[in-house]
Each structure stands twice: as structure tokens, then as C-alpha cells.
N, C-alpha and C positions, 0 to 999 in steps of 0.2 A: 444479456443485460450489460447497459453500459456504466463503468462505476467509473470516477473522475478520483483519484488516487492523490490525497495529501501529501505534501512533503515530510510530515511527521511518520509516514508509511514506509516513502521508498528511502528514506534514512533512518534508521539503522539496515544493515546490509542484510541480516539475515530475516526479517521481517518480507523486506522487498522480495528476493529470491524466493521464498513461500508464495506470499502474492501473484509476482508474475509468474512464475511456475503454474500458477492454479490457473491463470488466464490464460495463459499459454496449452493449457486443456481444453479451451472453449466454454468453460464454464461460464467466464463473464469477458467481457473487451474494456482494457482498459484504458484510461484517459488521465491527460495532464495538460498544462499549461507552462509555458517559456519560463515566467514567474515561478511556478512551483519548482521545476526543476532547477531555475538558480537558487531558490531557497535551501535546497538540498546540497548544492554545491557551497553555500554560503557557511551552511551549517556543518559541514565538513572541514571550511577553511581555518573555524575555531580550534582544529585537533592541531593544525600547523597545514604548512603550505605544500605539503607532500600529500595529506590527507585532499586538500583540494583539489591538487591533480589529478588522483585516483577517481576521486566523485566527476571531475570532468570527463574523464576518460570512460566511466560506466554510464554517464549520460550520453555520452556519443554513440556508445555502441546499443544502448537503451532507443535512442532516438532512431537509428539505422534498422532495429529491430522492429519497430513498430512505428512506422512512418505515418500512421494515420491516426494516432493516440492525440497528436498535441492538438489542442483545441485554442483558437483565438477569438477574441470577443471585442466588442468596439469600447472604447472607453467611458463613454454615457451609460453602458450597461450598469457597470459599479459603481456610478452616480447615483443611481435609484434603488440601490439596495442597502440594507443594514444586517449588521451581526453587532453581538457585544464587542468582539472583538476588531477595527476598522482595519486591521494590518489583513483579515480573514476575508474579508469582502470578495477578493479577486478569487477565490476558489470557488465562491458560489456563485460569481459571475461565469466562470469559465465551465463551472456543471449545468446554467443554464444556457449558454451558445452551444455546448456538444451536445445537447437533449439528453444530459447523462439521467440516469434512473436514480444514481446514488452518487453522496461523498462518500469515499472512506476514510476515516480520518480516526486518530487516539485522541482527539481533542474534543470530545463531546461539548465541553461548556460553552464553548465559544460557535456551536453552530447546532442552535436548541432546534428538536426537531419541529415544532410548530411555525419557526420563521421557515423551514426549508420546505415544508409542506405547502405551504404558500406557493413556491414556486414549483412546485410538483417533484423534488427532490426529498428523497430519504435521504437519512445518515446511516453509514453502517459501519462498526468499530471492528478492524481486522481480526482480531481473535474471535469474535461470535461469529463474523460472515466466516471463515475459515473454518472452524467447527463445524457448523452447517454444512458448508460444501463437504468437509470429510465424513459424515455422516450421511449424507445423500449419497456422496459419489467415491467412498473408499477405494475405489479401484482408479479411478484418476488422480488423486490426492496423495494416497500413500507413496507411488512412487514419485512425486513432487519432495514429499517432506524426506523420504529416505535419501534422496540426491544431495539435497542439502546439509542432511546431516553429514554423509560422506564427507562433502566439502570442508564441512564445519570441522573434521575430525583431521583431514589432510593438510588445513590451512595452519590450524592451532597447535597441532599434534599431542592434540588431547582427546582420551576417550569419551567424549560427548554419548548421553544416553539422548533419547529423541523428549522427553519429557523435561528435562534439565534445560536441554538447548532451546527449547521453544519457551520456556519458563523466561529463560534469559531473553530471549527475543520479546515478552512482551505479549508472549500467546500461549498462556498457561491453560486455557479450557483446550484451544486445540492441542497442545500437548496431551492434555489428557485423553481426550479422544483418540489422539494415535497410538498413546500406551496402553488403552484400554482394547483398543484392536489387537495390539501384538498379543496379548495376554489370550485373546480366542483365536488364534489363530492354531 
């Protein structure tokens, strides 16, 4: 499955690390456009110049790790499309050009399912998608989540638990599924 990842999933860090970690397991193929990556950098810049530098560094690493993930599309494709927020049309254009099966976004209201379905594209929210991955492929997803948790603890110096970290990362159902799996071990 090819999934175009919206900027609001690539930034913040924990969500991005979980999503791309799951992609590394082979459960899906990630895609994005140059404009989506630029939106990530601009969002980080709002927190300060150091944050923008960090984001651009992470984007360079991401681009090197996933050289085939970047989708290009002709400008005229955008002109024929409509979404409630015209600033999001480029995301749909990239999904169409990349033959994406879905767009992963935390912004459901600006990506109506009926409009996307006319283009043969699904909308998935990161929390629900990751929850489904964890339920169907716990052996692949659990190590990804554990690694993200370990890194969050290391970087913050805080003793996070899985459920609390995932809730903070706007992945509460995913975190609950992982926590439920911990109790059955």
C-alpha cells in the first residue's frame, strides 16, 4: 500500500518516528512531495531558527533514506482539483500523481472522503491506521514503538510510559492498543 503522508503527520517528531518506523517494516510505502516537506520546515521555523535547521536536517536524512518517496506532479493537476481548503489541494495532487492508495493526515475536515474517493484515494488518520497495524502485526509494530519510547526517554530524561507518550503524540488509540498488549505478555 502506498500512503502519501501529510505534513501534519511528519511533524511532530514522535508521530513521524512511529509512522516511518512502521513503514520501514514493510507494512506500507511512504510518499510525500517537496511542498509537504517544505510545510514541515516552515512549521518548525515558527518555533525558532534552530528548529527550522533541525527540521531541514531531518528532511535531508529522510530524503536520503527514502529516495523514491518524493512524488512530483504537474501544476495543471492542482488546477483541476478541489478541497475545502485550497492550500491542501497540493496534497491530493501528489497522491494522485504518486498513485497513492491513501493520504495519511490528521486533518480530516479538509480531506472529505467523498471527494478523495472520486480520485480513488482513501483518507487514513495516523492513530487509527497505526492501531490497525499494531493489532494485525504486533510482532512488527511493537519493536518500533519500543524504540521510539526509548528514544523519547533518552532525549527528554523523562520516564515516559507508552500510553502517555502516544497520547501526547496524538496517537491515543495506538497507545492504548500497545498498553493492552503489554498486560497480556
